[in-house]
N, C-alpha and C positions, 0 to 999 in steps of 0.2 A: 900893223908894219912892227917889228924889234926895234926900241929901239940904239941907236949907233951903239951901244957902249955894250951892249950884251950879241952883236952881231957880230962884232968880232972877238967877243967872248974864246977862247979857246975850242969848247965842245959845237959852236958854231958854226969854228973852222971848216969841220969835217961834211959842212952839207958845203958846198960850193959856189951854189946859188943864194944860200944864206936864211935860206926860209925849212919850215918843219912843216910836215914830218919827213925825216930818212929815218928809213927803213935797211937796215945793215946783217945781212941773213947769212952768216956764212959766203957763200959765195954771189952774194947777191945785192947790189946794193939798189935802193929805190928814190927819187928825187923825188919832192913833189906834196901830192897829194895824195887824202884818204885814199881812193879809189884808186891808186895805182898800187898800194900797199893789200888791200884784199884781197885780190886774187894771191899775188902770191901764200899770202896766210890760207887760204883755200884752198891749193891744191899740192902744199905741201907741208901742212899742218893738216888735214880733213879733206881727204883725195874723195869723190865719191862721194862728199859727206854736207859741203856746205860750198859747194862750186856744181859746176854743171857738165860733163866731161863736153865733148864737141861732136859724136857721133849720136849726140839728145838731141830729138826735135826739139824739144823747148831749149835750145842755146841763144836763140835766137830772141825772144820773149828773156832771159836771165843778162842777155848781155845789154838789151834796152834798158832791164831795170836798175840793173848793175850801174849802166853810168850816168839814166835816169835820176835818181840821187841826189848824185854829188852837182852835175853839171846842168838841171835841167830845175831842179826844184829846191836845192838848199847855195842855187847862184841870185834867184830875185830876190830872197829874205835879206843875202847879207849888202843889200840897198836897203831891203828897210832897215835892219839896225841900224846899216849905217847915219842915214838919214831921221832916222827918230831919234835915237841913242848916244851912239859916237861921237858924232860932229857937234859944234859951240854951237848954240843959241840962232846965231847968224847966221852958219853953213848948212843948219839944215832947209832942207828939202819936203815938205810935207806931200807936194804932189808929186813926186818921184816914187816917195815909202809906200801913196797908192796905189801908183800904174801900178806899182813893182808885188802888191797884196794880194791883185785884183792877178796879175800873171800867175804868179805863186798859184791861187786859190784853181783857176782858169787848169792848170798842168796837172795837179790833185784830181781832176773828172779820170786822169788815163789811169788812176793808179786804186781809183772809187769802179770803177768798166774792168780793172784784174780781179778785184774781190770779191766779186757777183760770185762766182761760185766756186772758188777755193780760196781757205786759210791762211797762206803765204801770199805771195808775188808772183809768183813761176813751179814749176816743175811739181807743183802735190807739197811742197815741204819746205821748210828754211835751209835760204838759202842765204851764200853772198850779197845775192839783190837785198835783200832786208836787212841786212848789214846798212847797205847804202840808203839804202829809204827811208830808212826806219831812224837813221841818224837827223834825214830832212825833218824828221815828222817832229824828234827830240825839238832841234832847234825853233820849227814850228809852232811847239806847246809852248815853246818858251820866250816868245815871242805875242803868242796869243791868240793864236789862230786855232787852237781846239774845238772853240766852238765852232768853226766853222765849217770843221770835215762832216765831210756826208760819215750815214751810221756803218759802211762796213769799214771806209779808214778807221772811223772811231776804234771797231770794235779790235782790229788789225791791229794800231799803235800801244791797245790795252794789253791784246795777247805778245807782244813784242815788248812792254814794259816787264812782262810776269815772267816771261824766261827766266831760268833762273841765269844762264850765260850776262843775259843783261844786269842783274842783280849783280853779282862778280864784281863787273865789269865799273859800277857804280859804286861800289865798296875799294874797289883797290884805285880810280879816280880821288874820291877822297881822302885818303891812307895817305897819296901820293901829296898832293895838295898840300895837307898837315905836314909831312916830313919835310917836307918845301918850302913849309914858309910860307904858304903864299895863294888869297882867298880860298874859301869852298862851295860860295859862291858860284857858279857857271857863271860868265862873262857875260851870258845876253839879260842875265839877272840885277847886274852890274850898276844901276841905272845915276 
């Protein structure tokens, strides 16, 4: 949660709920989570490249994994992060962290199964669903789950990290942190 002074800052007042991200792109205004922003970018800036058109048979798989990354894979990790790193010592809940670690790893089996016959999560190509699942895997690596990735998942995560666009995004993130005077270390690694 943003400190109250930050929430009241002018740039945050544009977002009526007071959370980030807020995507304003022409006539489109998307409030809330990353998942709401991804389809906008996919359809507007790379139609039929990273999105999946509604008339394709793989649409169901695409939508499933697009939402799975944030809703199913990222959610349990936020509880692990909170109850092992962000809470004060007296408020930490090791059992909650253990339970949600197991939950995350169990849900990751679906990703492993999807990768049995293909290099990307659906449509036999890179899509926005890979962005969503990739974000969850990035967080998982920060939390130390990478050694528990199944071989298909580990190879997939390495493929995603080697993509030039991913490398550029990391560079932009680093430069933005420097320009803003904030730590360049990803927040899950700040302990």
